C-alpha positions in Angstrom: 0.1 -0.3 0.0 3.0 2.3 0.4 2.9 5.1 2.8 -0.4 5.1 4.7 -0.1 9.0 4.7 0.3 9.2 1.0 -1.8 8.7 -2.0 -0.5 5.0 -2.1 -3.8 3.3 -0.3 -6.1 5.8 -2.6 -4.2 4.5 -6.0 -3.9 0.7 -4.7 -7.6 0.8 -4.2 -8.4 2.9 -7.2 -6.5 0.1 -9.5 -8.2 -3.0 -8.1 -11.5 -1.8 -9.0 -9.9 -1.9 -12.5 -11.7 -4.9 -14.5 -8.6 -5.2 -16.7 -6.5 -5.9 -13.3 -8.7 -8.5 -11.9 -8.4 -10.2 -15.3 -4.9 -10.2 -15.2 -4.1 -11.5 -11.9 -5.4 -12.0 -8.4 -4.4 -8.9 -6.6 -3.7 -9.1 -2.9 -2.8 -6.0 -1.0 0.2 -5.9 1.7 -1.3 -3.2 3.9 -3.6 -1.9 7.0 -7.2 -3.1 6.6 -8.3 -0.3 8.1 -6.2 2.1 6.1 -7.5 0.5 2.7 -11.1 0.5 4.0 -10.6 4.2 5.0 -9.4 4.9 1.2 -12.1 3.2 -0.2 -14.6 4.7 1.8 -13.3 8.0 0.3 -13.8 6.3 -3.3 -17.4 4.9 -2.1 -16.0 1.8 -3.6 -19.0 -0.8 -3.6 -16.4 -3.7 -3.5 -16.0 -5.8 -0.6 -13.1 -5.2 1.6 -11.4 -8.4 3.3 -9.0 -9.3 5.3 -6.9 -12.5 4.2 -4.6 -14.3 6.9 -3.9 -17.7 4.6 -3.1 -16.8 0.9 -3.6 -20.4 -0.2 -7.2 -20.2 1.0 -8.3 -16.8 -0.5 -11.1 -17.0 -3.0 -10.5 -14.4 -5.5 -13.3 -12.7 -7.3 -13.8 -9.2 -9.0 -16.2 -8.2 -6.2 -14.0 -8.2 -3.6 -10.8 -6.5 -2.5 -8.2 -8.8 -0.4 -5.9 -7.1 2.1 -3.0 -9.3 3.9 -3.4 -7.1 6.9 -0.4 -6.2 9.0 -2.5 -3.8 11.5 0.4 -1.2 11.9 -1.8 1.7 12.1 -3.9 3.5 14.2 -6.2 5.4 11.8 -7.1 8.0 14.2 -3.7 9.4 14.8 -2.7 8.9 11.3 -2.5 12.5 9.6 -2.8 12.4 5.8 0.1 14.2 3.9 2.3 14.2 7.1 5.9 12.5 7.7 5.8 10.3 10.5 7.6 7.3 12.3 4.2 5.5 12.6 3.8 5.7 8.7 7.0 5.1 7.9 7.3 1.9 10.0 3.9 0.5 8.5 5.4 1.2 4.9 8.6 -0.5 5.7 7.0 -3.5 7.3 4.4 -3.9 4.4 7.4 -3.8 1.9 9.6 -6.5 3.9 6.2 -8.7 4.4 6.0 -8.8 0.6 9.5 -9.3 -0.1 9.2 -12.4 2.3 6.3 -13.8 0.5 7.7 -13.5 -3.1 10.8 -15.5 -1.7 8.7 -18.3 -0.2 6.6 -18.2 -3.7 3.7 -17.5 -2.0 3.2 -14.9 -4.5 4.3 -14.7 -8.2 5.1 -10.7 -8.1 5.4 -7.5 -6.0 4.2 -4.2 -7.3 4.9 -1.3 -4.6 3.2 1.8 -3.9 5.3 4.9 -3.0 7.0 5.5 0.0 8.4 8.4 1.9 12.5 7.8 2.8 11.9 10.3 5.6 9.4 8.6 7.2 11.1 5.1 6.7 14.3 6.4 8.2 12.6 8.1 11.0 11.3 4.7 12.1 14.6 3.5 12.4 15.4 2.0 9.3 18.6 3.2 6.9 17.7 2.5 3.6 17.4 5.4 0.8 14.4 3.5 -1.2 12.6 0.7 -2.3 15.4 -0.4 -4.6 18.0 -0.8 -1.9 15.3 -2.6 0.6 14.7 -5.2 -2.0 18.6 -5.6 -2.7 19.0 -6.0 1.0 16.4 -8.4 1.6 16.9 -10.5 -1.5 20.5 -10.6 -0.9 21.1 -9.4 -4.7 24.8 -8.2 -5.6 24.0 -6.9 -8.8 20.8 -4.6 -9.5 19.6 -1.5 -11.0 16.5 0.8 -11.1 15.1 0.5 -14.8 12.2 2.7 -16.1 9.8 2.1 -18.6 7.3 4.0 -20.7 6.4 2.1 -23.9 9.8 2.0 -26.3 11.6 4.5 -23.6 13.5 2.7 -21.4 16.0 4.1 -19.0 18.5 2.2 -16.5 20.8 4.2 -13.9 24.5 3.2 -12.9 23.5 4.8 -9.6 20.4 6.2 -7.7 20.1 7.9 -4.3 23.3 9.2 -3.6 24.8 12.7 -3.8 25.7 14.2 -6.9 29.2 13.9 -5.8 29.0 10.4 -5.1 27.2 9.7 -8.4 30.0 11.0 -10.2 32.6 8.6 -8.3 30.1 5.8 -9.0 31.1 6.2 -12.7 33.3 3.2 -13.0 33.8 0.9 -15.9 32.7 -2.4 -14.0 29.2 -1.0 -13.0 28.5 0.3 -16.4 29.0 -2.7 -18.0 26.8 -4.6 -15.3 23.8 -2.2 -15.9 24.2 -2.2 -19.6 24.2 -6.3 -19.0 20.9 -5.9 -16.9 19.1 -3.6 -19.4 20.0 -5.6 -22.4 18.3 -8.9 -20.7 15.5 -6.8 -19.9 14.9 -5.7 -23.7 15.2 -9.6 -24.6 12.7 -10.2 -21.7 10.1 -7.7 -23.4 10.7 -9.4 -26.6 13.4 -7.4 -28.1 15.3 -10.2 -30.1 18.7 -7.6 -30.4 18.4 -4.8 -28.1 20.1 -1.5 -29.4 21.9 0.5 -26.3 22.6 3.8 -25.9 25.3 4.7 -23.2 25.2 8.1 -21.9 28.3 10.4 -21.1 29.0 12.1 -18.0 30.0 15.5 -18.8 28.8 17.9 -21.4 29.6 17.1 -24.9 31.1 13.8 -24.1 34.1 15.4 -22.3 35.0 16.9 -25.6 38.0 15.0 -25.5 38.9 15.7 -21.8 38.5 18.9 -22.0 35.2 18.8 -19.6 36.2 15.6 -17.8 38.2 12.7 -18.7 35.4 9.6 -17.3 34.3 9.1 -20.7 37.9 8.1 -21.7 38.9 6.3 -18.7 35.6 4.7 -17.5 32.3 4.9 -19.8 34.5 4.2 -23.2 36.0 1.1 -22.0 32.8 0.0 -20.7 31.3 0.4 -23.8 34.3 -1.7 -25.4 33.9 -4.4 -23.1 29.8 -4.4 -23.5 30.6 -5.1 -27.1 33.1 -7.9 -26.5 29.8 -9.2 -24.3 27.9 -9.3 -27.6 25.5 -6.1 -26.8 24.9 -3.7 -29.4 25.9 -0.9 -27.4 27.1 2.6 -28.6 28.6 5.6 -26.4 29.5 7.5 -24.8 26.6 9.7 -26.5 26.1 13.3 -25.2 23.2 13.4 -22.7 21.6 16.2 -23.8 20.9 14.4 -27.3 20.6 10.7 -26.4 17.3 10.7 -24.6 16.0 12.8 -27.3 16.7 10.3 -29.9 16.1 7.2 -27.9 12.4 8.2 -27.1 12.3 8.7 -31.2 13.3 5.0 -31.8 16.9 5.0 -32.2 17.6 3.0 -29.0 15.9 0.2 -27.2 17.3 1.5 -24.0 19.7 4.0 -22.4 21.9 3.9 -19.6 21.8 6.8 -17.3 25.0 8.0 -15.3 23.0 9.0 -12.3 19.5 9.6 -10.8 18.4 12.7 -12.3 20.2 12.5 -15.9 17.7 9.7 -16.2 14.6 10.8 -14.4 14.0 14.2 -15.9 13.7 13.3 -19.5 12.0 10.2 -18.6 9.2 12.2 -16.5 9.2 14.9 -19.1 8.1 12.2 -21.8 6.0 10.0 -19.3 4.1 12.8 -17.1 1.7 14.4 -19.0 0.2 17.9 -17.3 -3.6 19.0 -17.5 -3.2 22.6 -17.5 -6.6 23.5 -17.5 -7.7 21.4 -14.4 -4.0 21.9 -12.6 -3.4 18.4 -12.2 -1.8 15.7 -14.2 -3.9 14.1 -16.9 -1.6 11.0 -17.2 1.4 9.7 -15.8 2.7 6.4 -17.4 6.1 5.5 -16.5 6.7 2.5 -14.8 10.0 1.5 -12.3 11.5 -2.0 -12.3 14.1 -3.1 -10.3 16.5 -5.8 -12.1 18.9 -8.3 -10.9 16.5 -9.5 -8.3 15.5 -13.3 -7.7 11.6 -12.0 -7.4 9.5 -9.6 -9.7 9.6 -6.1 -8.6 7.7 -3.3 -10.1 6.7 0.3 -9.1 5.0 3.5 -9.9 7.5 5.9 -10.9 6.2 8.9 -8.8 6.4 10.0 -4.8 3.9 10.1 -2.2 2.2 13.2 -3.2 1.7 14.3 -0.1 -0.1 17.7 -1.0 -2.9 15.8 -2.6 -3.2 12.9 0.0 -6.7 12.1 0.8 -8.5 14.4 -1.8 -9.4 11.6 -4.0 -7.6 12.9 -6.9 -4.4 10.7 -7.3 -4.5 8.9 -10.5 -3.8 5.3 -10.6 -2.7 5.3 -14.3 1.0 4.1 -13.7 0.1 1.7 -10.9 -2.3 -0.1 -13.6 0.9 -0.4 -16.0 3.3 -1.4 -13.0 0.8 -4.5 -12.4 0.9 -5.1 -16.1 4.1 -5.5 -16.6 4.6 -7.5 -13.4 2.2 -9.9 -14.9 4.1 -9.7 -17.8 7.4 -10.5 -16.4 5.7 -13.7 -14.2 5.2 -15.3 -17.5 1.3 -15.2 -17.5 -0.7 -14.3 -20.4 -2.2 -11.1 -20.7 -5.8 -11.0 -22.3 
């Protein structure tokens, strides 16, 4: 359900009222029954909300929303749109539980609603985001964040670190690692021979060392190594053109050197603002963690505390995240 003080419970309930979702899979919310009931009441949901203790005995149907309830929230004390240790603890335990269920093969895939990193840390859990929590509890050594919006795919060499640390993380071995993960993911998405564009770190790809030498020392050798591994890689490409031509179809996937280098062009493409109503009319990006022994997809937006509890959050990207999770678990989509 994500952070209970954010839009997570609302968009989860909305997504599970979409008949496509219940046609694709048997959806189960890991969360707090009372929080989900409150979110459903706010949306005037007609479906029954039912607590599930044993997944094997759950009787899934389109008229019921099933909740694997952890009972961690006092709804009378929960303040929507507010950072709190209580909300952070609940969000963390939901993630930990869904990982455990997937590792135990009680569920086929996991899909996460947004969490608040500060609330998680206030609860005593020193993680910078979902990706790091999943990597820790699945003991994954090679993993990366992939953003997907139709034919636009971006993987990241580093994510939730300072910009200074991100520059230091631009190393040949890591670039090759995430390039391999991206190439394998594209093949999983039925792209037989993926074309991978690898971004430069510096302006104009360093201009032969004039604006930095990371391209010469680390990125170009990584591209050459990727080619040796049979990957159709090109780079280092100036970042100010790479993502534009990739979106136009020149590449099947891109490797970004750090969080904002990849996220900014991706969200420009995937987030559509409705100026007339001053609200997002469409958010279509999906976040996928590569390199895990279990499937994890997610929305590519935050907890949106400013609109939490107002009933206006859109579930579009969560529905897409569920669709990708089903695809990746080898179920046939109708």
